[in-house]
C-alpha positions as CSV (number, residue, x, y, z in Angstrom):
1,Q,-3.6,18.6,3.9
2,V,-3.4,14.8,3.8
3,Q,-0.8,12.5,5.2
4,L,-0.3,8.8,4.6
5,V,1.8,6.8,7.1
6,E,2.9,3.3,6.4
7,S,3.9,0.7,9.0
8,G,4.6,-3.0,9.4
9,G,7.8,-3.3,7.3
10,G,10.8,-5.1,8.5
11,L,13.1,-8.1,8.1
12,V,11.6,-11.5,7.5
13,Q,12.9,-14.9,6.3
14,A,11.9,-16.3,3.0
15,G,8.6,-18.0,3.3
16,G,7.5,-15.7,6.1
17,S,4.7,-13.2,6.3
18,L,4.2,-9.5,7.0
19,R,1.2,-7.2,7.1
20,L,1.7,-3.6,6.0
21,S,-0.7,-0.8,7.1
22,C,-1.2,2.6,5.7
23,V,-3.3,5.2,7.6
24,A,-4.5,8.4,5.9
25,S,-5.2,11.4,8.1
26,G,-5.9,15.1,7.7
27,S,-8.7,17.1,6.1
28,I,-10.1,14.1,4.3
29,F,-13.5,14.2,2.7
30,S,-13.4,10.9,0.8
31,I,-10.9,8.4,-0.4
32,N,-11.3,6.6,-3.7
33,D,-8.7,4.1,-4.9
34,M,-5.9,3.0,-2.7
35,A,-2.8,1.0,-3.7
36,W,0.5,-0.4,-2.7
37,Y,3.6,0.2,-4.9
38,R,7.1,-1.0,-4.4
39,Q,10.5,0.1,-5.6
40,A,13.6,-2.0,-5.4
41,P,17.1,-0.6,-6.1
42,G,17.8,-0.3,-9.8
43,K,14.2,-1.0,-10.7
44,Q,11.2,1.1,-11.6
45,R,8.3,1.6,-9.3
46,E,5.8,-1.2,-9.6
47,L,2.2,-1.4,-8.7
48,V,1.8,-4.3,-6.3
49,A,-1.9,-4.2,-5.5
50,G,-4.8,-1.8,-5.8
51,I,-8.3,-1.6,-4.3
52,T,-11.2,0.6,-5.2
53,S,-13.6,2.3,-2.8
54,G,-16.0,-0.5,-3.5
55,G,-13.5,-3.3,-2.7
56,S,-12.5,-4.5,-6.1
57,T,-8.9,-5.6,-6.2
58,N,-6.1,-6.2,-8.6
59,Y,-2.6,-7.5,-8.2
60,A,0.7,-7.7,-10.0
61,D,1.3,-11.1,-11.5
62,S,4.4,-11.6,-9.4
63,V,2.4,-11.4,-6.1
64,K,-0.9,-12.9,-7.2
65,G,-1.9,-15.7,-4.8
66,R,0.5,-14.5,-2.1
67,F,-0.5,-11.0,-1.3
68,T,-3.9,-9.7,-0.2
69,I,-4.9,-6.0,-0.2
70,S,-7.8,-4.9,1.9
71,R,-9.1,-1.6,3.4
72,D,-11.1,-0.3,6.4
73,N,-12.9,2.8,5.2
74,A,-14.0,3.7,8.7
75,K,-10.3,3.9,9.7
76,N,-9.0,5.4,6.4
77,T,-6.6,2.5,6.3
78,V,-5.4,0.1,3.6
79,Y,-3.5,-3.1,4.4
80,L,-1.3,-5.5,2.5
81,R,-1.0,-9.0,3.8
82,M,2.1,-10.6,2.3
83,N,2.6,-14.4,2.6
84,S,5.2,-16.7,1.2
85,L,7.7,-13.9,0.9
86,K,10.6,-14.2,-1.4
87,P,13.9,-12.3,-1.5
88,E,12.7,-10.6,-4.7
89,D,9.9,-9.0,-2.7
90,T,12.6,-6.9,-1.0
91,A,11.8,-3.2,-1.7
92,V,10.4,0.0,-0.2
93,Y,6.7,-0.3,-0.2
94,L,4.7,2.9,-0.8
95,C,1.1,3.6,0.0
96,N,-0.9,5.6,-2.5
97,A,-4.4,7.0,-2.1
98,D,-6.7,9.2,-4.3
99,V,-8.2,11.7,-1.8
100,A,-10.7,14.5,-1.9
101,T,-10.2,17.0,0.8
102,I,-12.8,18.9,2.9
103,R,-11.6,22.1,1.3
104,N,-12.1,20.8,-2.2
105,K,-14.6,17.9,-2.3
106,F,-14.7,17.7,-6.1
107,I,-11.1,17.0,-6.9
108,L,-9.2,13.7,-6.3
109,L,-5.5,14.0,-5.9
110,K,-2.9,11.3,-5.4
111,Y,-1.1,11.3,-2.1
112,W,1.9,9.2,-1.2
113,G,3.4,7.9,2.0
114,Q,7.1,7.9,2.8
115,G,7.4,4.2,2.4
116,T,8.3,1.2,4.6
117,Q,11.2,-1.1,4.0
118,V,10.6,-4.8,3.5
119,T,13.6,-7.0,3.5
120,V,13.3,-10.8,2.8
121,S,16.4,-12.9,3.6
122,S,17.1,-16.1,1.8
């Protein structure tokens, strides 16, 4: 079994910064792609940023230049540094990881964290 736990969310003023962390634990054999999604009330889930096992990144246009995704493979952790935050960034941020378990090393399955709330005040 695999668990993803996010942390680092909170309340911040517009223009401020936060860093989110997501730690994967459990019977992990390997982790491929990792990503951050967000979902605001009344809106569909949105891919914010993704990072491959090799470190290649991609970002939603709305956060490009402001957010930075990174990972520490030794710690099974993915980060999202958020700068110049705007009220429209307010959402629940969800961590996603494609994981192969020790029990089944040949199949990658998507796992999700419970989410962490980010609220940006104007």
